[in-house]
C-alpha positions as CSV (number, residue, x, y, z in Angstrom):
1,M,103.5,78.4,98.6
2,V,103.6,81.8,100.5
3,I,105.5,82.1,103.9
4,D,104.9,85.3,105.8
5,T,108.2,85.6,108.3
6,H,106.9,88.4,110.1
7,V,103.7,87.8,112.2
8,H,102.7,89.1,115.3
9,V,100.6,86.9,117.8
10,F,99.6,87.5,121.7
11,P,98.8,85.0,124.1
12,D,94.6,85.0,124.4
13,N,94.8,86.5,128.0
14,I,96.7,89.7,126.9
15,A,95.9,90.2,123.0
16,K,93.2,92.6,123.4
17,K,95.1,94.9,125.9
18,A,98.5,94.4,123.9
19,G,96.4,95.4,120.4
20,A,95.2,98.4,122.1
21,K,98.5,99.9,123.1
22,L,100.4,99.2,120.2
23,Q,97.7,100.8,118.1
24,A,98.2,103.8,120.0
25,V,101.7,104.1,119.5
26,A,101.7,102.9,115.9
27,Q,98.6,105.1,115.1
28,I,98.0,102.5,112.2
29,P,94.6,99.9,112.3
30,C,95.2,96.4,113.4
31,H,93.8,93.8,111.2
32,T,93.4,90.7,113.3
33,D,92.8,90.7,117.2
34,L,96.3,89.6,117.8
35,T,95.0,86.1,119.0
36,E,96.1,82.5,117.6
37,A,92.9,81.7,116.4
38,D,92.0,85.0,114.5
39,T,95.4,85.1,113.1
40,R,95.2,81.6,111.5
41,I,92.0,82.5,110.0
42,K,93.0,85.6,108.5
43,L,96.4,84.2,107.2
44,K,94.3,81.5,105.5
45,E,91.8,83.9,104.0
46,W,94.9,85.9,102.8
47,G,96.5,83.0,100.8
48,I,99.2,82.5,103.4
49,D,100.4,78.9,103.7
50,L,102.7,79.7,106.9
51,G,103.1,82.3,109.4
52,V,106.2,82.9,111.5
53,V,105.4,84.5,114.7
54,L,108.0,86.8,116.0
55,P,107.5,87.4,119.8
56,I,109.5,90.2,122.1
57,A,110.5,89.8,125.5
58,T,110.5,93.4,126.4
59,K,111.6,92.7,129.9
60,P,114.2,90.3,131.0
61,S,111.6,88.4,133.2
62,Q,109.3,87.6,130.3
63,Q,111.9,85.5,128.6
64,R,110.8,82.1,129.9
65,S,107.1,82.7,129.9
66,I,107.3,83.9,126.1
67,N,109.3,80.9,125.0
68,N,107.1,78.4,126.6
69,W,104.1,80.0,125.1
70,A,105.8,80.2,121.7
71,K,106.2,76.4,121.8
72,T,102.7,75.7,121.8
73,V,101.6,77.9,119.0
74,Q,103.6,75.8,116.5
75,H,100.6,73.8,114.6
76,G,97.9,75.0,112.6
77,G,99.7,77.2,109.7
78,L,102.0,78.8,112.3
79,I,105.6,78.2,113.3
80,S,107.4,80.7,116.0
81,F,110.7,82.4,116.7
82,G,111.6,82.6,120.7
83,S,113.1,85.7,122.2
84,I,115.3,86.8,124.7
85,H,116.1,90.2,126.3
86,P,119.6,91.0,125.6
87,D,120.4,92.4,128.9
88,A,119.0,89.4,131.1
89,E,121.3,87.6,133.2
90,D,120.3,84.4,131.8
91,A,120.0,85.4,128.3
92,L,122.8,83.0,127.1
93,S,121.4,79.9,128.8
94,E,118.0,81.1,127.4
95,L,119.2,80.6,123.9
96,D,119.4,76.8,124.8
97,T,115.8,76.5,125.8
98,I,114.9,78.3,122.2
99,K,117.0,75.6,120.8
100,E,115.9,72.6,122.9
101,Y,112.3,74.0,122.1
102,G,112.3,73.6,118.3
103,L,111.7,77.3,117.9
104,Y,113.1,78.5,114.6
105,G,115.1,81.8,115.6
106,V,115.4,84.6,118.1
107,K,113.5,87.9,117.5
108,L,114.9,91.1,119.2
109,H,113.5,94.6,119.1
110,P,116.2,96.9,119.9
111,D,113.8,99.8,120.2
112,Y,111.6,98.2,122.7
113,Q,114.5,96.5,124.4
114,C,116.9,99.5,124.5
115,F,120.1,98.3,123.3
116,F,122.3,98.9,120.4
117,P,122.8,95.9,118.2
118,D,126.4,96.3,117.3
119,D,127.2,96.8,121.0
120,E,130.2,94.4,121.5
121,K,128.8,93.3,125.0
122,Y,126.1,91.6,123.1
123,F,128.5,89.6,120.8
124,P,128.7,86.2,122.8
125,L,124.8,86.2,122.5
126,Y,125.2,86.3,118.9
127,E,128.0,83.9,118.5
128,K,125.8,81.4,120.5
129,M,123.0,81.9,118.1
130,A,125.5,81.2,115.1
131,A,126.6,77.9,116.8
132,L,123.2,77.1,117.6
133,G,122.1,77.6,114.2
134,L,119.5,80.0,115.2
135,P,118.6,83.1,112.8
136,V,118.0,86.6,114.4
137,A,115.4,88.7,113.3
138,F,115.8,92.6,114.2
139,H,113.3,95.3,113.9
140,T,115.6,97.7,111.9
141,G,115.3,101.5,111.4
142,Y,112.5,104.0,112.4
143,D,109.9,102.9,115.4
144,P,107.2,105.0,116.7
145,V,108.0,103.8,120.1
146,S,111.4,105.4,120.1
147,P,110.7,108.4,117.7
148,D,114.3,110.3,119.0
149,V,116.6,107.5,118.9
150,I,116.8,105.0,116.2
151,Y,118.5,101.7,118.0
152,A,119.0,99.7,115.0
153,P,120.0,101.8,111.7
154,P,121.2,100.2,108.7
155,E,124.7,100.8,109.6
156,R,124.7,99.2,113.1
157,I,123.3,96.2,111.3
158,R,125.9,95.9,108.8
159,A,128.6,96.4,111.7
160,L,126.9,93.7,113.5
161,A,126.9,91.3,110.1
162,R,130.5,92.0,109.4
163,A,131.7,91.3,113.0
164,I,130.1,88.0,112.9
165,P,129.9,86.6,109.5
166,A,128.6,83.1,110.5
167,L,125.3,84.5,112.3
168,K,122.4,84.7,110.2
169,V,120.9,88.4,110.4
170,I,117.6,89.2,109.2
171,G,116.8,93.1,109.0
172,A,113.0,93.5,109.1
173,H,111.5,96.1,106.8
174,L,114.0,95.9,104.0
175,G,116.7,96.5,106.6
176,G,115.8,99.8,107.8
177,H,112.3,101.2,107.9
178,M,111.8,104.3,106.7
179,Q,115.8,104.7,106.3
180,Y,115.9,103.3,102.5
181,D,118.8,105.5,101.1
182,E,120.8,104.1,104.3
183,V,119.7,100.9,103.2
184,E,121.1,101.1,99.7
185,K,124.3,102.3,101.2
186,Y,125.0,99.9,104.2
187,I,122.8,96.9,103.5
188,V,122.5,96.0,100.0
189,G,124.8,93.2,98.9
190,E,126.0,92.2,102.5
191,N,125.8,89.1,104.2
192,I,122.1,89.9,105.6
193,Y,118.5,88.6,105.1
194,I,116.0,91.5,104.8
195,D,112.1,91.0,104.8
196,I,109.9,93.5,102.8
197,S,107.0,93.9,105.7
198,M,106.0,97.4,105.8
199,A,107.4,98.2,102.6
200,P,104.0,99.1,100.6
201,L,103.5,102.0,103.3
202,T,106.4,103.7,103.3
203,C,108.8,102.6,100.2
204,R,108.6,103.7,96.7
205,Q,108.1,101.0,94.2
206,E,111.1,102.1,92.0
207,Q,113.4,101.7,95.4
208,F,111.9,98.7,96.6
209,E,112.8,97.2,93.3
210,R,116.2,98.6,93.1
211,I,116.8,97.2,96.5
212,I,115.8,93.7,96.2
213,K,117.4,93.4,92.9
214,N,120.8,94.8,93.8
215,H,120.7,93.1,97.2
216,G,120.2,89.7,95.9
217,V,116.7,87.8,95.7
218,D,118.4,84.8,97.4
219,K,118.6,87.1,100.7
220,V,114.8,88.6,100.6
221,L,111.9,87.1,102.6
222,F,108.3,88.0,102.3
223,A,106.8,89.1,105.1
224,S,103.9,91.8,106.3
225,D,104.5,92.5,110.1
226,C,100.9,91.4,110.4
227,P,98.6,92.9,111.9
228,W,99.8,96.1,111.1
229,T,99.5,95.4,107.1
230,T,97.8,92.6,105.4
231,P,100.0,90.2,103.2
232,G,98.2,91.4,100.0
233,M,99.9,94.7,100.4
234,E,103.1,93.3,100.1
235,L,102.3,90.7,97.5
236,Q,101.0,93.3,95.2
237,M,104.4,95.2,95.7
238,L,106.4,92.2,95.2
239,R,104.3,90.8,92.1
240,K,104.9,94.7,90.5
241,A,108.5,94.3,90.5
242,S,110.0,93.0,87.4
243,L,111.0,89.9,88.6
244,S,111.3,86.1,87.0
245,P,108.5,83.6,88.2
246,E,111.9,82.0,89.8
247,E,113.1,84.8,91.5
248,T,109.5,85.6,92.9
249,E,109.0,82.0,94.4
250,L,112.4,82.3,96.1
251,I,111.0,85.5,97.9
252,L,107.6,84.0,98.7
253,A,108.6,80.6,100.4
254,G,112.2,79.2,98.8
255,N,114.5,81.5,100.9
256,A,112.6,80.9,104.4
257,I,112.3,77.3,103.7
258,K,116.5,77.3,103.3
259,L,116.9,79.7,106.2
260,L,114.7,78.3,108.6
261,N,115.5,74.6,107.6
262,Y,111.9,73.9,107.6
263,N,110.7,70.6,106.7
264,V,107.6,71.3,104.2
C-alpha cells in the first residue's frame, strides 16, 4: 500500500483559478487540474492507494467553508485534514468541528497565514489539537510566496514540538524545505514526523538518506505535494535509499496508518 500524505485539491469552482495563481508564484508545472476527479484519476495512475488532502485557510473567514468541503472529499481514494486560521477568533472552537467531521488532522501554512508557529499565543490551539488527537501538518522551510521571511524554519518547529510534546507535529518537506542542513541540526532525532515531499527537486540523495535514517524511519511519511511533483519522483528517490523492505513499507504506508489512526 502507498499513502501520499501531502496532496492539494480545490473545490471545482475555484480549482482553475487557484492553479493558475499558484503556478505563477511557484514557477513550476502543475501535474493535475487540482479538481477532485482529476486528482483521483492521476493518483490511481501513479500507483497511490490513498491521498491525504491538506487544505489551507488563508483567511479566517474561510475556515468553515473549507472544512465543510473537506468533509465531502473523503471517499474514492481521498481522505482529508481540516484547516483553521490561527488568528481567527473562533479557531479554537473550529477544532471541535474538524474532529466532529471525522477529518484526520489540521493543516497550517505559516507563510500563507503569516504567523510563527512557536509563538506562545498559539499554544492553546496546539494543546487542544493534542487533546483531540489531531495531528498538525506544517509547511516548513522556504516558500516562494514569502521569499524574504521563512516563517517555519526547522528551529521553530523544534521549539514548538518541545514545548508541547503531546502534539503530533508533521513537518512537510523533510522538516525544512531547502534548509536541509538546519533539518539535520534541529529536527533529526526529535519527536516530529517529517514527510518527503519535494525532496527530489531540492535535496541531494545522500543527504536525504542520511536525514531519514538518522531521524528514524518510524517518523517519516511518504508524500509528494501533488500536484507540484508526481509521486513517482519521491518513490524513485525513496527506493534508491539503502533501506530494508520493512523500513520502506513503514514510510510508504505503515507510519501514516498509525499516525492518522486510519482503518485500512
